[in-house]
C-alpha positions in Angstrom: -30.8 -24.4 -17.7 -27.5 -24.6 -15.6 -26.9 -28.0 -14.4 -25.3 -28.2 -11.0 -22.7 -31.2 -10.2 -20.9 -29.5 -7.5 -17.7 -29.4 -9.4 -17.9 -27.1 -12.4 -19.4 -23.8 -11.4 -17.8 -20.6 -12.8 -18.0 -17.1 -11.7 -19.8 -16.3 -14.9 -22.3 -19.2 -14.2 -22.9 -17.4 -10.7 -23.4 -14.1 -12.3 -25.9 -15.5 -14.9 -27.9 -17.0 -12.0 -27.7 -14.2 -9.7 -28.3 -11.3 -12.1 -29.7 -13.1 -15.2 -32.2 -15.3 -13.4 -30.7 -18.4 -15.2 -32.7 -21.4 -14.1 -30.8 -24.5 -12.3 -31.3 -28.1 -11.9 -29.2 -30.9 -10.3 -27.3 -33.3 -12.6 -27.9 -36.8 -12.5 -24.4 -37.7 -11.0 -25.2 -35.2 -8.3 -28.3 -36.9 -7.5 -26.5 -40.3 -7.4 -23.7 -39.1 -5.0 -26.2 -37.3 -2.5 -28.3 -40.3 -2.3 -25.2 -42.4 -1.4 -24.0 -39.9 1.3 -27.5 -39.7 2.6 -27.7 -43.5 3.0 -24.4 -43.6 5.2 -25.8 -40.9 7.4 -29.0 -42.8 7.9 -27.1 -46.2 8.6 -24.7 -44.2 11.2 -27.8 -42.6 12.9 -29.7 -46.0 13.2 -26.5 -47.7 14.4 -26.1 -45.4 17.3 -22.6 -44.6 16.5 -21.4 -41.2 17.9 -21.4 -38.8 15.0 -21.0 -35.2 15.4 -24.3 -33.2 14.6 -25.9 -36.4 13.8 -26.2 -38.2 17.3 -24.7 -35.2 19.4 -25.2 -31.7 20.0 -23.2 -28.8 18.3 -20.1 -26.8 19.1 -19.2 -27.0 22.7 -22.2 -29.3 23.2 -20.6 -31.9 21.1 -20.3 -34.2 23.9 -24.1 -34.4 24.6 -25.7 -37.5 23.2 -29.0 -36.9 21.5 -31.5 -39.9 21.5 -33.1 -41.0 18.2 -36.6 -39.6 19.3 -35.1 -36.1 19.5 -32.8 -36.0 16.3 -35.4 -34.4 14.2 -36.0 -31.7 16.7 -32.3 -31.2 17.0 -32.1 -30.1 13.4 -35.0 -27.8 13.7 -33.7 -26.3 17.0 -30.3 -25.7 15.2 -31.7 -23.5 12.5 -33.8 -21.6 15.0 -31.3 -21.0 17.5 -28.5 -19.9 14.9 -30.6 -17.6 13.1 -29.2 -14.8 15.0 -28.4 -12.2 12.4 -28.9 -8.6 12.4 -28.7 -5.6 10.3 -29.7 -4.8 6.6 -31.0 -7.8 4.5 -28.9 -9.0 1.8 -30.2 -8.0 -1.6 -31.9 -10.3 -4.1 -28.5 -10.8 -6.0 -26.7 -11.7 -3.0 -29.3 -14.2 -1.6 -29.5 -15.8 -5.0 -25.9 -16.3 -5.0 -26.0 -17.6 -1.4 -28.7 -20.3 -2.5 -26.7 -21.3 -5.7 -23.5 -21.7 -3.8 -24.9 -23.6 -1.1 -26.9 -26.0 -3.4 -23.6 -26.6 -5.5 -21.7 -27.4 -2.2 -24.3 -30.0 -1.1 -24.4 -31.4 -4.6 -20.9 -32.9 -4.4 -22.4 -35.6 -2.2 -20.2 -35.2 0.8 -23.0 -33.8 3.1 -25.5 -36.3 3.8 -28.5 -34.3 2.8 -31.6 -35.6 0.9 -32.0 -34.7 -2.7 -35.3 -33.2 -2.1 -33.9 -30.6 0.3 -31.4 -29.2 -2.2 -34.2 -29.4 -4.8 -36.3 -27.1 -2.7 -33.3 -24.6 -2.5 -33.4 -24.7 -6.2 -37.1 -24.2 -6.1 -36.5 -21.0 -4.4 -33.9 -19.9 -7.0 -36.1 -20.7 -10.0 -39.2 -19.1 -8.6 -37.5 -16.1 -7.3 -38.0 -16.6 -3.8 -35.5 -14.9 -1.8 -35.0 -15.7 1.9 -34.6 -12.8 4.4 -31.1 -12.8 5.3 -29.3 -10.2 7.6 -25.9 -9.3 6.6 -24.2 -9.3 10.0 -23.8 -12.2 12.4 -21.1 -14.7 11.2 -17.5 -15.0 12.3 -16.7 -17.2 8.9 -15.8 -20.3 11.0 -17.8 -23.2 11.9 -19.5 -21.9 8.7 -21.5 -18.8 8.0 -23.9 -20.1 10.6 -26.4 -17.2 11.1 -26.6 -16.1 7.6 -27.3 -19.7 6.3 -29.6 -20.4 9.2 -31.8 -17.5 8.0 -31.5 -19.0 4.4 -32.6 -22.4 5.6 -35.5 -21.3 7.8 -38.1 -21.0 5.1 -37.5 -24.5 4.1 -39.4 -25.4 7.3 -41.9 -22.9 6.7 -40.4 -20.6 9.2 -38.5 -17.2 8.9 -39.3 -14.9 6.2 -39.0 -14.2 2.5 -37.7 -10.8 1.2 -39.9 -9.1 -1.4 -38.7 -7.0 -4.4 -39.0 -3.8 -2.7 -37.4 -5.1 0.5 -40.3 -5.8 2.5 -40.6 -9.2 4.3 -43.4 -11.8 4.5 -43.7 -14.9 6.6 -42.4 -17.9 4.8 -45.4 -20.0 5.8 -47.6 -17.7 3.8 -45.3 -17.5 0.7 -44.9 -21.3 0.6 -48.7 -21.8 0.9 -49.2 -19.5 -2.2 -46.5 -21.4 -4.2 -48.0 -24.7 -3.3 -44.8 -25.7 -1.6 -45.0 -28.0 1.6 -42.6 -27.3 4.6 -40.1 -29.7 4.9 -39.1 -31.8 8.0 -35.3 -32.0 8.3 -33.7 -35.3 9.2 -30.5 -36.4 10.8 -27.6 -33.9 9.9 -29.5 -31.9 7.4 -29.9 -28.8 9.3 -26.2 -28.9 10.1 -25.5 -29.5 6.5 -27.3 -26.4 5.4 -25.5 -24.0 7.6 -22.0 -25.5 8.0 -20.1 -23.6 5.0 -18.5 -20.5 3.8 -21.2 -19.5 1.2 -22.3 -16.3 2.8 -18.7 -14.9 2.8 -18.0 -16.3 -0.7 -21.3 -15.1 -2.2 -20.7 -11.3 -1.0 -17.0 -11.6 -1.8 -17.7 -13.2 -5.4 -20.0 -10.6 -6.4 -17.7 -7.7 -5.2 -14.8 -9.2 -7.0 -16.7 -9.4 -10.4 -17.6 -5.8 -10.0 -14.0 -4.9 -9.2 -12.7 -6.6 -12.3 -15.3 -4.8 -14.4 -14.1 -1.3 -12.6 -10.5 -2.0 -13.1 -10.8 -2.7 -16.7 -12.9 0.4 -17.2 -10.3 2.5 -14.9 -7.8 1.8 -17.6 -10.0 3.5 -20.1 -10.3 6.4 -17.9 -6.5 6.5 -17.1 -6.0 6.6 -21.0 -8.6 9.2 -21.4 -6.7 11.4 -18.6 -3.4 10.8 -20.3 -4.8 12.2 -23.4 -6.5 15.2 -21.9 -3.2 16.0 -20.1 -1.3 15.4 -23.5 0.9 12.8 -21.8 2.9 10.2 -23.5 2.3 6.6 -23.9 6.0 5.7 -24.6 6.2 4.3 -21.0 3.8 1.6 -22.0 6.0 0.0 -24.7 6.0 -3.7 -24.5 9.7 -4.1 -24.1 9.7 -2.1 -20.9 7.3 -4.3 -19.3 8.6 -7.7 -20.7 12.0 -7.3 -19.0 10.3 -7.0 -15.6 7.9 -9.9 -16.4 5.2 -9.2 -14.0 2.0 -10.5 -15.8 -0.6 -7.8 -14.3 1.8 -5.0 -15.5 2.3 -6.6 -19.0 -1.5 -6.9 -19.5 -2.2 -3.4 -18.3 0.3 -1.9 -20.7 -1.0 -3.9 -23.6 -4.6 -2.5 -22.9 -3.3 1.0 -22.5 -1.5 0.7 -26.0 -4.6 -0.6 -27.5 -6.7 2.1 -26.2 -4.4 4.9 -27.3 -3.5 3.4 -30.7 -3.8 5.9 -33.7 -4.5 8.8 -31.4 -4.5 12.3 -33.2 -4.3 14.0 -29.7 -0.7 12.1 -29.2 0.6 13.2 -32.5 -0.2 16.7 -32.0 2.4 17.0 -29.4 4.9 14.4 -30.4 7.4 17.0 -31.5 8.6 19.9 -29.4 7.1 18.8 -26.0 9.6 19.9 -23.2 8.5 17.1 -20.9 10.7 14.2 -20.5 8.5 12.1 -18.6 5.1 12.2 -17.0 4.1 12.1 -13.2 3.9 8.5 -11.6 0.1 8.4 -11.8 0.4 8.5 -15.6 3.7 6.9 -16.2 3.2 4.2 -13.8 -0.3 3.0 -14.6 0.8 -0.4 -15.8 2.8 -0.9 -12.5 0.1 0.2 -10.2 -3.0 -1.1 -12.0 -1.0 -4.3 -13.0 -0.3 -4.9 -9.2 -4.0 -5.0 -8.6 -4.6 -7.0 -11.7 -2.1 -9.6 -10.6 -3.8 -9.7 -7.1 -7.1 -10.2 -8.6 -5.9 -13.2 -10.6 -5.1 -14.8 -7.2 -8.3 -13.7 -5.6 -10.5 -15.0 -8.6 -8.7 -18.4 -8.3 -9.5 -18.6 -4.6 -13.2 -17.7 -5.0 -13.8 -19.9 -8.2 -12.2 -22.7 -6.2 -14.5 -22.0 -3.0 -17.6 -22.1 -5.3 -17.1 -25.7 -6.0 -15.9 -26.6 -2.3 -17.4 -28.9 0.2 -17.2 -26.7 3.3 -19.5 -28.3 5.9 -18.7 -30.6 8.8 -18.7 -33.6 9.3 -18.0 -34.9 5.9 -19.4 -37.9 4.4 -17.5 -40.4 2.5 -19.6 -43.3 1.1 -17.1 -45.0 -0.8 -15.0 -45.6 2.5 -17.8 -45.4 4.9 -16.0 -42.8 6.8 -17.7 -39.7 8.6 -14.9 -37.3 9.4 -15.2 -34.2 11.5 -12.8 -31.6 10.2 -12.5 -27.9 9.4 -13.4 -27.0 5.7 -16.0 -24.5 7.2 -13.0 -22.2 8.1 -13.1 -19.4 5.6 -9.6 -18.0 6.2 -8.5 -18.5 2.7 -11.5 -16.5 1.4 -11.2 -13.8 4.2 -7.8 -13.2 3.2 -8.3 -12.9 -0.3 -11.1 -10.5 0.2 -9.0 -8.3 2.6 -6.4 -8.3 -0.5 -9.3 -7.1 -2.6 -9.9 -4.2 -0.4 -6.3 -3.2 -0.5 -6.2 -3.6 -4.3 -9.3 -1.4 -5.0 -8.0 1.1 -2.4 -4.7 1.6 -4.2 -6.6 1.9 -7.6 -8.7 4.7 -6.1 -5.7 6.3 -4.9 -3.9 6.6 -8.3 -7.2 7.5 -10.0 -7.5 10.5 -7.4 -4.1 11.8 -8.1 -4.8 11.8 -11.9 -8.1 13.7 -11.2 -6.1 16.2 -9.2 -3.8 16.7 -12.2 -6.9 17.2 -14.4 -8.4 19.8 -12.3 -5.4 21.8 -11.2 -4.5 24.4 -13.8 -0.9 24.5 -12.6 -0.3 20.9 -13.5 -3.0 20.2 -16.5 -2.5 23.2 -18.9 -6.1 23.2 -19.0 -8.7 25.7 -17.7 -9.0 25.6 -14.0 -11.2 22.9 -12.7 -12.2 22.2 -16.3 -14.7 25.0 -16.5 -14.9 26.9 -19.8 -15.2 30.0 -17.8 -13.4 29.6 -14.4 -13.9 32.3 -11.7 -17.5 32.9 -12.3 -17.9 29.0 -12.5 -16.2 26.6 -10.2 -16.6 23.7 -12.6 -15.4 20.4 -11.0 -13.6 21.8 -8.1 -15.6 19.8 -5.6 -15.3 16.5 -7.6 -12.0 15.8 -6.1 -13.2 16.7 -2.5 -15.9 14.1 -3.0 -13.2 11.4 -4.1 -11.0 12.3 -1.2 -13.7 11.5 1.3 -14.4 8.1 -0.5 -10.7 7.3 -0.6 -10.4 7.9 3.1 -13.1 5.4 3.8 -11.6 2.9 1.5 -8.2 3.2 3.3 -10.0 2.4 6.5 -11.6 -0.7 4.8 -8.2 -1.9 3.4 -7.5 -2.8 7.2 -7.6 -6.5 7.3 -10.4 -8.2 9.1 -9.0 -11.8 8.7 -6.3 -11.4 11.3 -8.9 -10.1 14.1 -10.0 -13.6 15.3 -12.2 -13.7 18.6 -12.8 -17.1 20.2 -16.4 -18.2 20.0 -18.7 -21.1 21.4 -17.0 -21.5 24.8 -13.7 -21.4 23.2 -14.1 -24.5 21.1 -14.1 -22.4 18.1 -10.8 -20.7 19.2 -9.7 -19.2 15.9 -12.2 -17.7 13.4 -11.6 -16.1 10.0 -14.0 -13.0 10.3 -14.7 -13.9 6.8 -18.2 -12.0 6.6 -16.6 -8.8 7.9 -14.0 -9.0 5.2 -16.7 -9.5 2.6 -18.8 -6.6 3.6 -15.7 -4.5 3.6 -15.2 -5.7 0.2 -18.6 -4.9 -1.1 -18.4 -1.4 0.4 -14.8 -0.7 -0.9 -15.9 -1.8 -4.4 -18.9 0.3 -4.4 -16.9 3.4 -3.5 -14.3 2.5 -6.3 -17.0 2.6 -8.9 -17.9 6.1 -7.7 -14.1 7.0 -8.1 -13.9 5.6 -11.8 -17.1 7.6 -12.6 -15.3 10.8 -11.4 -12.2 10.3 -13.4 -14.2 9.5 -16.6 -16.4 12.7 -15.9 -13.3 14.7 -15.6 -11.3 13.2 -18.4 -14.1 13.4 -20.7 -14.3 17.2 -20.0 -10.8 17.4 -20.4 -10.7 15.9 -23.9 -13.3 18.6 -24.9 -10.5 21.1 -24.9 -8.5 19.2 -27.5 -11.2 18.9 -30.2 -11.6 18.4 -33.2 -8.5 16.1 -32.5 -9.5 12.4 -31.6 -7.9 9.9 -29.5 -7.7 6.0 -30.1 -10.9 4.1 -31.1 -11.2 2.6 -27.5 -10.9 6.0 -25.8 -13.4 7.7 -28.2 -15.8 4.9 -27.8 -15.7 5.3 -24.1 -15.8 9.1 -24.4 -19.0 8.7 -26.5 -20.6 6.4 -24.0 -20.0 8.8 -21.2 -21.5 11.7 -23.2 -24.7 9.6 -23.6 -25.0 9.9 -20.0 -23.3 13.1 -19.0 -23.3 16.2 -21.2 -20.2 18.6 -21.4 -19.7 21.1 -18.6 -20.9 24.6 -19.4 -22.4 26.6 -16.8 -22.1 25.2 -13.2 -24.5 22.4 -12.3 -24.6 19.8 -9.6 -22.2 17.1 -10.3 -24.0 14.6 -8.0 -26.7 13.5 -10.3 -24.2 13.0 -13.2 -21.7 11.1 -10.8 -24.6 8.8 -9.7 -25.9 8.0 -13.1 -22.3 7.3 -14.5 -21.5 5.1 -11.5 -24.5 3.0 -12.5 -23.2 2.5 -16.0 -19.7 1.6 -14.3 -21.5 -1.0 -12.1 -23.7 -2.5 -14.8 -20.8 -2.9 -17.3 -22.4 -0.9 -20.2 -19.5 1.6 -20.2 -17.0 -1.1 -20.3 -18.9 -2.8 -23.1 -19.0 0.2 -25.0 -15.3 0.7 -24.7 -14.7 -3.0 -25.6 -16.7 -2.6 -28.8 -14.6 0.4 -29.8 -11.4 -1.6 -29.5 -12.7 -4.4 -31.6 -14.0 -1.9 -34.3 -10.6 0.0 -34.2 
């Protein structure tokens, strides 16, 4: 059981809940903190003090005072009116992450929401009940209002849940089947549920975790390509990278040395090789991959911080008795980080495509054309590079930042917004395309190594080669690469290829 306290959630915890269906509950400290903040909200509401979203309307309507008899309706109407999302529904993993992050933020005790409301969000998680949340409709400031409103509607018995096959069912029917009574939201509770960055962060966090795995695996693919092309690992020597001092570069070089250690293929051409140095796509893997690795360090720090952030408005401080209207809902820091993620993965795909071209081009590789054992009659992997170039073109478009494209909303009250959700959707798509690019290089590099048998590479590369061969047979006569590419991409995404490579390194 994962215990939420609003302060100690990690990216690994999130994946365990989102992917592994780990159960979740609130800590006793969180329950105490939430009760204290709720007591202050009720005190302010009963006193008649003007408090944004408690005794007033929202956004441009913040100067409209709401009488006590209408304050429950105010929260209900907020969720209804703000559930304006459109497009494809977020998948179960994304919705689970959204529920978890929102519950964790509320658990900090600065939102003024009742414990039972947050416990109901955890009921949804623990029972596998996933609200139907459209992917578009948030500008990432004043919170991810539309996605979070769709997430919250089922608490009241409204909206819909998404089934395992993507079909939707009315929330009221599902709650009745689960013996869960719809909740009536009190003062501020609707606002507390939807003011936050959790939709942007949820999509971005899941994309980032996949991108990290893809990068680690791409270094295995790059090492395999180096072997297939009989390149030299001398450029990966530690002293080269230490005198520059860039941490991502140093780490990538170390990983490449480990992958290639004790290679028989390297020894076969150590003497008498006329090449003084390899092309940049091989020789500069530490510099190029390492740049993304360094960027990923920053992105991960931003996202992990945001998983434990209080991002709604107004904020409740029971110790001082203050209720503060501020702007923690603004997702600019997350949006910029996710735009950087798009740039990083596009560059990784770019250098991978150049290595793929060198593998397939007989004028550069010294291998049979397009890696076919019988080129001419057979075209081999000729079109594999064409597919990757198409993906790369889209990734370069996705690398255009969304976070600088603010458009004022809410009658110019919200006059600078982050476009965080657009950045998150871009990142999700860019990482999906990177996974295909990694799969393509693995297919080609594995085939290239076949021409050097019986010589073997280092244990990490050999373990990865073996894992690829469990999915994709060596190329003989021409066959459609598409099924192989799709199957291999699934192994890139689920981490099984990376796990095999890591086991090989540990054994070696």
